[in-house]
C-alpha positions, 0 to 999 in steps of 0.5 A: 479478539486482540488487535495490533495497530502498526505503522508501516513503512517507517521507523517511528510511530506516527510515521507511514501508514498505520494498519489494524491486524487481527490474527484469529483462528477463524475469520469473523462473519464479513459484516464484523470484519467490515464493521471492525474497519469502520470502527478503526477508520483506518485505510485498512485492517487486516485479518490473518488465519493461519493454515498449516505453513501459511496464513490467509490474509485478508483486507478490509477499508471502512467501505469494503473488502479489497484484493490487495494491500501492501502496508497492511501485508507488511503490518501484518508480517510485522505482527506474526513475526514479533508475536507468532512465529518469532523464530521464523524468517519467512512468511506465506500469505494466501490472498485475494490477488494469489500467494505472497511471501515476506522475508524478515531481513534485519530491520526491513521486511521484504514482500514479494508481490506480483507487478502490475503491467502498466498500459499507457493511456491517453492524458485527458482534460478530466485528469488534469482538471481532477488534479489541478495540474499538467499531466505528462503521461497516464498508465492504467492497471488496477490503479490510475498512475499520472506523471507530473513534471516535477517533485514540487508538482506533487508535493503541491497538489490539491485534487478535487476528490469529487472529479477524482472519483470519476477517473479510472482506477481503485486508487489515483496515484501521481508521481515524479522525478525526485531530487534525494530518491528515485522518484516521488509520489501521492496516492489517492483513493476517494472511491473507497473512502480514502482521501489520501493513503499515507503509503501505498505498497500495492500501488508501487507494484505499478509505480515501481515498474514504470520508473524502473523501465524509465531509468533503466534499472532494476532497483527503486527507491521511492518516497511517498510524500503524504503528510506522514510520509514513507520511504519504499525499497523496490526491486522489480524482477520481472513479473514480480516487484519486492518492496521493503520497508520497516514498521513499529508497533503503536498498540495492542488492544482487546476488542470486546467482541 
């Protein structure tokens, strides 16, 4: 089995968010896919199978299969465009979260995802204790989004991961207005054994709609302030979010399976 490792949402290796990608004829047994993800120990390992004019796509963390991952979708599209469908300019994916489309536009890959509809919830003492920071607002969809008062508060955050596990949401995101971009964020996922996710496409399906409404504009440029860092170009279109980014190949390996 051939495996590609791709850094997503970056133009240089060792930036963005790495994902492993295996394009196979048939999905291996689930336990094997999970073991490969555990062995890789990346936030996601993606498996794709071509069926007629689309690809079925599944994502695994070291802990479990998940229903949606943006950066591993970007990484998979990068691999398919560059190694399997070299003349294509559009790919369809069928996933647990529905059908996605990815288009190649120069150096960027534009993904079309369903938008999360953020529901405002009360700010709790537990949120602020877990973060060690003041939370201005909180919103919940699949993930939890907490708005902080400054980019510096986001960047300097040192959360208590044991307390984060007790909060709502599959992941817990913090975000604020940024000086050089529209917003800055960080995303934590201790429930699925990921302390901090470097760059998170799926959670920006919640973050981008929030800031789109806040600023009253459709296009949002988002910075994720992890140690690796990454930039996401987002466009909110009613119930969909287009998220664009670059990707680079780190390695190609033959798995002895």
